[in-house]
Kinemage of the C-alpha trace (Angstrom):
@kinemage 1
@onewidth
@group {chain A} dominant
@subgroup {mainchain}
@vectorlist {calphas} color= white
{ca unk a 1} P 124.408 109.516 97.049
{ca unk a 2} L 126.038 113.112 96.574
{ca unk a 3} L 123.695 115.224 98.892
{ca unk a 4} L 122.031 114.742 102.077
{ca unk a 5} L 118.367 113.445 102.249
{ca unk a 6} L 116.277 114.215 105.590
{ca unk a 7} L 112.702 112.300 106.242
{ca unk a 8} L 110.230 114.299 108.256
{ca unk a 9} L 107.255 112.454 109.356
{ca unk a 10} L 104.364 115.122 110.866
{ca unk a 11} L 101.543 113.979 112.885
{ca unk a 12} L 100.080 112.857 115.937
{ca unk a 13} L 101.476 110.108 117.949
{ca unk a 14} L 99.333 107.261 120.266
{ca unk a 15} L 100.229 104.143 122.078
{ca unk a 16} L 98.407 101.508 120.252
{ca unk a 17} L 96.504 98.529 122.291
{ca unk a 18} L 95.273 95.636 119.596
{ca unk a 19} L 92.231 93.241 120.633
{ca unk a 20} L 91.003 89.957 119.173
{ca unk a 21} L 88.191 88.482 120.375
{ca unk a 22} L 87.895 91.048 123.086
{ca unk a 23} L 90.807 90.175 124.745
{ca unk a 24} L 94.287 92.458 124.462
{ca unk a 25} L 97.028 91.080 122.221
{ca unk a 26} L 99.481 93.385 122.103
{ca unk a 27} L 100.612 96.876 122.845
{ca unk a 28} L 102.889 99.288 120.938
{ca unk a 29} L 103.797 102.933 120.210
{ca unk a 30} L 101.741 104.107 117.392
{ca unk a 31} L 100.231 106.923 115.158
{ca unk a 32} L 100.543 107.063 111.256
{ca unk a 33} L 103.800 109.330 110.925
{ca unk a 34} L 104.990 107.489 113.933
{ca unk a 35} L 104.998 104.277 112.336
{ca unk a 36} L 106.571 105.364 109.260
{ca unk a 37} L 109.220 107.303 110.968
{ca unk a 38} L 110.234 103.906 112.868
{ca unk a 39} L 110.202 101.642 109.753
{ca unk a 40} L 112.544 104.552 108.061
{ca unk a 41} L 114.682 104.735 111.065
{ca unk a 42} L 115.169 100.556 110.994
{ca unk a 43} L 116.870 101.409 108.070
{ca unk a 44} L 118.950 103.573 108.823
{ca unk a 45} L 117.473 106.920 107.268
{ca unk a 46} L 117.946 110.060 108.552
{ca unk a 47} L 114.115 110.703 110.161
{ca unk a 48} L 112.840 112.830 112.220
{ca unk a 49} L 109.536 112.803 114.061
{ca unk a 50} L 107.404 115.890 114.185
{ca unk a 51} L 104.784 115.372 116.681
{ca unk a 52} L 104.013 115.327 120.489
{ca unk a 53} L 103.276 113.440 123.411
{ca unk a 54} L 102.792 113.939 127.360
{ca unk a 55} L 105.790 113.934 129.995
{ca unk a 56} L 103.829 110.601 131.442
{ca unk a 57} L 104.695 107.114 131.478
{ca unk a 58} L 103.316 106.268 127.953
{ca unk a 59} L 105.159 109.377 126.587
{ca unk a 60} L 108.272 108.210 128.150
{ca unk a 61} L 107.568 104.569 126.653
{ca unk a 62} L 107.164 106.142 123.204
{ca unk a 63} L 110.216 108.767 123.512
{ca unk a 64} L 112.573 105.533 124.655
{ca unk a 65} L 110.797 103.111 121.337
{ca unk a 66} L 111.607 106.159 119.011
{ca unk a 67} L 115.374 106.925 120.040
{ca unk a 68} L 116.095 103.058 120.147
{ca unk a 69} L 114.736 102.749 116.629
{ca unk a 70} L 116.935 105.511 115.181
{ca unk a 71} L 114.234 108.147 114.845
{ca unk a 72} L 114.994 111.864 116.009
{ca unk a 73} L 112.712 113.146 118.728
{ca unk a 74} L 114.356 116.803 118.108
{ca unk a 75} L 111.286 117.875 116.785
{ca unk a 76} L 108.819 116.383 119.244
{ca unk a 77} L 106.860 118.769 121.740
{ca unk a 78} L 106.513 116.908 125.545
{ca unk a 79} L 103.749 118.529 127.584
{ca unk a 80} L 103.673 118.608 131.345
{ca unk a 81} L 100.756 118.071 133.491
{ca unk a 82} L 99.073 115.717 130.557
{ca unk a 83} L 98.408 112.107 129.299
{ca unk a 84} L 99.245 110.947 126.172
{ca unk a 85} L 96.907 109.600 123.597
{ca unk a 86} L 95.583 105.897 123.615
{ca unk a 87} L 94.226 104.353 120.389
{ca unk a 88} L 92.128 100.996 120.636
{ca unk a 89} L 92.482 98.923 117.750
{ca unk a 90} L 89.912 95.960 117.199
{ca unk a 91} L 90.448 92.839 114.794
{ca unk a 92} L 87.433 91.579 113.088
{ca unk a 93} L 87.673 88.089 111.923
{ca unk a 94} L 89.540 89.478 108.883
{ca unk a 95} L 92.155 90.902 111.223
{ca unk a 96} L 91.289 94.341 109.911
{ca unk a 97} L 90.885 96.906 112.392
{ca unk a 98} L 88.153 99.167 113.966
{ca unk a 99} L 89.501 102.052 115.843
{ca unk a 100} L 88.819 104.100 119.050
{ca unk a 101} L 90.898 106.784 120.188
{ca unk a 102} L 91.296 108.630 123.502
{ca unk a 103} L 92.847 111.986 122.919
{ca unk a 104} L 95.715 113.606 124.639
{ca unk a 105} L 94.728 115.362 127.773
{ca unk a 106} L 96.910 118.612 128.605
{ca unk a 107} L 96.078 121.729 130.113
{ca unk a 108} L 98.113 123.900 127.348
{ca unk a 109} L 97.388 124.342 123.671
{ca unk a 110} L 98.979 122.067 121.092
{ca unk a 111} L 102.315 123.220 119.311
{ca unk a 112} L 104.482 121.634 116.719
{ca unk a 113} L 107.608 122.500 116.649
{ca unk a 114} L 108.709 122.574 112.574
{ca unk a 115} L 112.139 122.126 111.024
{ca unk a 116} L 113.709 124.351 108.164
{ca unk a 117} L 113.059 122.353 105.173
{ca unk a 118} L 115.476 122.280 102.113
{ca unk a 119} L 115.095 120.962 98.476
{ca unk a 120} L 116.441 117.489 99.196
{ca unk a 121} L 114.202 116.499 101.960
{ca unk a 122} L 111.188 114.134 101.549
{ca unk a 123} L 108.165 115.366 103.970
{ca unk a 124} L 105.145 113.078 105.013
{ca unk a 125} L 102.144 114.530 106.646
{ca unk a 126} L 98.523 113.908 107.316
{ca unk a 127} L 96.059 112.246 109.766
{ca unk a 128} L 94.316 113.921 112.489
{ca unk a 129} L 97.262 116.454 112.845
{ca unk a 130} L 96.860 117.496 109.171
{ca unk a 131} L 93.516 118.863 109.836
{ca unk a 132} L 93.552 119.867 113.481
{ca unk a 133} L 92.715 123.475 113.361
{ca unk a 134} L 94.604 123.908 116.648
{ca unk a 135} L 98.349 123.284 114.753
{ca unk a 136} L 96.957 124.786 111.304
{ca unk a 137} L 98.703 127.990 110.963
{ca unk a 138} L 102.042 126.688 112.095
{ca unk a 139} L 101.421 123.785 109.544
{ca unk a 140} L 100.744 125.992 106.640
{ca unk a 141} L 103.635 127.992 107.298
{ca unk a 142} L 106.120 124.880 107.244
{ca unk a 143} L 104.206 123.511 103.887
{ca unk a 144} L 104.485 126.731 102.357
{ca unk a 145} L 108.406 126.669 103.409
{ca unk a 146} L 108.300 123.445 101.782
{ca unk a 147} L 107.091 124.784 98.400
{ca unk a 148} L 109.385 127.554 98.270
{ca unk a 149} L 112.615 125.053 99.199
{ca unk a 150} L 111.453 122.475 96.640
{ca unk a 151} L 111.003 119.411 99.411
{ca unk a 152} L 109.160 116.298 97.958
{ca unk a 153} L 105.790 116.469 99.940
{ca unk a 154} L 103.777 113.225 100.210
{ca unk a 155} L 100.084 113.499 101.857
{ca unk a 156} L 98.357 110.940 103.275
{ca unk a 157} L 94.705 111.831 104.858
{ca unk a 158} L 94.104 108.802 106.657
{ca unk a 159} L 90.540 109.881 107.056
{ca unk a 160} L 88.659 107.403 109.455
{ca unk a 161} L 84.863 106.588 109.929
{ca unk a 162} L 85.176 108.635 113.063
{ca unk a 163} L 85.989 111.737 111.398
{ca unk a 164} L 83.033 112.072 109.330
{ca unk a 165} L 81.414 113.877 111.945
{ca unk a 166} L 83.894 116.762 111.420
{ca unk a 167} L 83.827 116.349 107.441
{ca unk a 168} L 82.422 119.505 106.573
{ca unk a 169} L 84.457 121.432 109.001
{ca unk a 170} L 87.622 120.075 108.480
{ca unk a 171} L 87.055 119.277 104.291
{ca unk a 172} L 88.587 123.034 103.616
{ca unk a 173} L 91.923 122.016 105.155
{ca unk a 174} L 92.094 118.440 103.312
{ca unk a 175} L 91.585 120.433 99.832
{ca unk a 176} L 94.314 122.441 101.100
{ca unk a 177} L 96.732 119.856 102.021
{ca unk a 178} L 96.110 118.124 98.785
{ca unk a 179} L 97.051 121.491 97.090
{ca unk a 180} L 100.151 121.294 99.056
{ca unk a 181} L 101.307 117.833 98.095
{ca unk a 182} L 103.862 116.559 95.166
{ca unk a 183} L 102.292 112.706 95.747
{ca unk a 184} L 98.695 112.267 97.508
{ca unk a 185} L 98.293 108.669 98.554
{ca unk a 186} L 95.358 107.180 100.542
{ca unk a 187} L 93.334 104.451 100.781
{ca unk a 188} L 89.984 103.720 98.655
{ca unk a 189} L 88.183 104.073 102.152
{ca unk a 190} L 89.808 107.278 102.819
{ca unk a 191} L 88.357 108.782 99.415
{ca unk a 192} L 84.768 107.290 99.958
{ca unk a 193} L 84.819 109.377 103.507
{ca unk a 194} L 86.411 112.394 101.681
{ca unk a 195} L 84.980 112.586 98.104
{ca unk a 196} L 82.239 110.098 98.605
{ca unk a 197} L 83.526 107.471 95.672
{ca unk a 198} L 86.310 105.214 95.501
{ca unk a 199} L 86.764 105.216 91.727
{ca unk a 200} L 90.549 106.307 91.318
{ca unk a 201} L 89.767 107.813 88.278
{ca unk a 202} L 86.945 110.084 89.619
{ca unk a 203} L 89.118 110.727 93.070
{ca unk a 204} L 92.273 111.784 90.296
{ca unk a 205} L 90.048 114.333 88.728
{ca unk a 206} L 89.135 115.587 91.832
{ca unk a 207} L 92.865 115.837 93.311
{ca unk a 208} L 94.191 116.659 89.929
{ca unk a 209} L 92.001 119.775 90.217
{ca unk a 210} L 92.972 120.600 93.417
{ca unk a 211} L 96.726 120.668 92.543
{ca unk a 212} L 98.494 117.269 92.871
{ca unk a 213} L 99.511 115.727 89.904
{ca unk a 214} L 100.193 112.034 91.641
{ca unk a 215} L 97.590 110.195 92.893
{ca unk a 216} L 98.333 106.677 94.890
{ca unk a 217} L 95.484 104.615 95.809
{ca unk a 218} L 95.660 101.751 97.955
{ca unk a 219} L 92.764 99.235 98.686
{ca unk a 220} L 94.181 96.331 100.701
{ca unk a 221} L 93.892 93.122 98.764
{ca unk a 222} L 92.782 94.748 95.822
{ca unk a 223} L 96.083 96.233 95.018
{ca unk a 224} L 97.197 99.855 94.283
{ca unk a 225} L 96.149 102.229 91.591
{ca unk a 226} L 98.758 104.742 90.221
{ca unk a 227} L 97.407 108.048 88.424
{ca unk a 228} L 100.008 110.805 86.939
{ca unk a 229} L 99.259 113.191 83.950
{ca unk a 230} L 101.068 110.629 81.577
{ca unk a 231} L 100.375 107.200 83.121
{ca unk a 232} L 98.094 105.038 85.023
{ca unk a 233} L 98.397 101.714 86.496
{ca unk a 234} L 96.986 98.906 88.513
{ca unk a 235} L 99.249 97.114 90.617
{ca unk a 236} L 98.248 93.666 92.319
{ca unk a 237} L 98.781 92.598 95.708
{ca unk a 238} L 99.826 89.011 96.792
{ca unk a 239} L 97.685 86.890 97.974
{ca unk a 240} L 98.457 86.566 101.813
{ca unk a 241} L 96.721 85.431 105.305
{ca unk a 242} L 97.387 88.847 107.309
{ca unk a 243} L 97.524 88.697 110.909
{ca unk a 244} L 96.788 92.087 111.383
{ca unk a 245} L 96.012 95.233 109.290
{ca unk a 246} L 97.190 97.855 111.615
{ca unk a 247} L 100.119 99.834 110.172
{ca unk a 248} L 100.075 98.386 106.521
{ca unk a 249} L 99.173 101.702 104.799
{ca unk a 250} L 101.815 103.322 106.975
{ca unk a 251} L 104.688 100.912 105.989
{ca unk a 252} L 103.537 101.277 102.192
{ca unk a 253} L 104.226 104.740 103.023
{ca unk a 254} L 107.719 104.053 104.439
{ca unk a 255} L 108.492 101.407 101.257
{ca unk a 256} L 107.530 104.350 98.885
{ca unk a 257} L 109.642 107.119 100.509
{ca unk a 258} L 112.625 104.817 100.990
{ca unk a 259} L 112.313 103.805 97.251
{ca unk a 260} L 112.232 107.247 96.217
{ca unk a 261} L 115.431 107.862 98.410
{ca unk a 262} L 117.073 104.982 97.076
{ca unk a 263} L 116.212 106.133 93.339
{ca unk a 264} L 117.504 109.476 94.463
{ca unk a 265} L 114.266 110.994 92.891
{ca unk a 266} L 113.336 114.551 94.191
{ca unk a 267} L 110.107 116.566 93.738
{ca unk a 268} L 111.552 117.965 90.381
{ca unk a 269} L 111.786 114.408 89.038
{ca unk a 270} L 108.578 113.040 89.749
{ca unk a 271} L 106.493 113.902 86.746
{ca unk a 272} L 109.173 112.557 84.298
{ca unk a 273} L 108.924 109.052 86.153
{ca unk a 274} L 108.521 106.104 83.368
{ca unk a 275} L 106.758 103.150 83.954
{ca unk a 276} L 110.011 101.106 85.246
{ca unk a 277} L 110.459 103.618 88.012
{ca unk a 278} L 106.967 103.307 89.224
{ca unk a 279} L 107.329 99.452 89.167
{ca unk a 280} L 110.299 99.619 91.174
{ca unk a 281} L 108.609 102.513 93.646
{ca unk a 282} L 105.243 100.040 94.129
{ca unk a 283} L 106.966 96.711 94.373
{ca unk a 284} L 109.043 98.115 97.213
{ca unk a 285} L 106.012 100.052 98.637
{ca unk a 286} L 104.223 96.560 98.680
{ca unk a 287} L 106.336 94.243 99.476
{ca unk a 288} L 106.717 96.787 102.889
{ca unk a 289} L 103.266 96.527 103.429
{ca unk a 290} L 102.597 93.058 103.048
{ca unk a 291} L 105.632 92.202 105.579
{ca unk a 292} L 104.004 94.385 108.162
{ca unk a 293} L 100.678 92.498 107.815
{ca unk a 294} L 102.337 88.860 108.882
{ca unk a 295} L 102.985 90.641 112.270
{ca unk a 296} L 100.966 92.309 115.053
{ca unk a 297} L 103.833 95.468 114.391
{ca unk a 298} L 102.943 98.483 113.324
{ca unk a 299} L 106.115 98.664 111.560
{ca unk a 300} L 108.707 96.599 109.374
{ca unk a 301} L 110.771 94.371 111.575
{ca unk a 302} L 114.227 94.785 112.237
{ca unk a 303} L 115.118 91.787 110.931
{ca unk a 304} L 113.528 92.761 107.200
{ca unk a 305} L 115.204 95.858 107.292
{ca unk a 306} L 118.383 94.072 108.008
{ca unk a 307} L 117.870 91.862 104.917
{ca unk a 308} L 117.019 95.288 102.809
{ca unk a 309} L 120.267 96.775 104.437
{ca unk a 310} L 122.528 94.127 103.096
């Protein structure tokens, strides 16, 4: 590749504790954007996490884990006299997860340290920090700079059921985030919570009216739907028996970003992609998601990454 490409993953970090049958199975650093960043780091990409956690033992675990997986913490904020976030993931009989979140505890205001973007960067943002009023002014400034520079922006709302109680308050933020994005990617459950529909065409009409011209909607075992102004296609998922779906959507994002990187697509190229291009992108993204479903990790394994890098 003749130019340098950086990945910025913007969002909150948590420490995930996974339960099955009321017993803990595993514990690992998590958060949607962290999960994607770790997968990209294991692939040797130039990836940065834009997030925060505390100067506490859990924060030390997260920090060490990121650095050991080639994720730069240059743009991570750490708080003194605070406790890092926890997320408890409870697996049901189908190994799908329901979450309970324990917020970061700190005395000072939340603050994210944003980079200066350029046209070759890919930026992924969303989840709770995509709608958190406390960090929104700085986030909007960063998004506007990304648009000015021509960065490729992917928005994944990750709008969970437990966010419904604040939906009316944050809905304008979600709409604005969609306006910023080159690609809007979310699950059918996300869009049911946001727009009260999981029909991909209805969702695409809403997204397109807001200014985002590409929609990717995932639906677990029911596959993936892609809509662009000139192209629509459904991609089937393989029939697998997942151990856990925690991190599947985040790994899908990693596969999408990795495939965009490998095919040299920039923001300017997106609307000219052909069916064969989308076939490559979705095949890679689905492969990443399915790989993670076969483990209790939130990210692709080091072995899986190693095979791709050969």
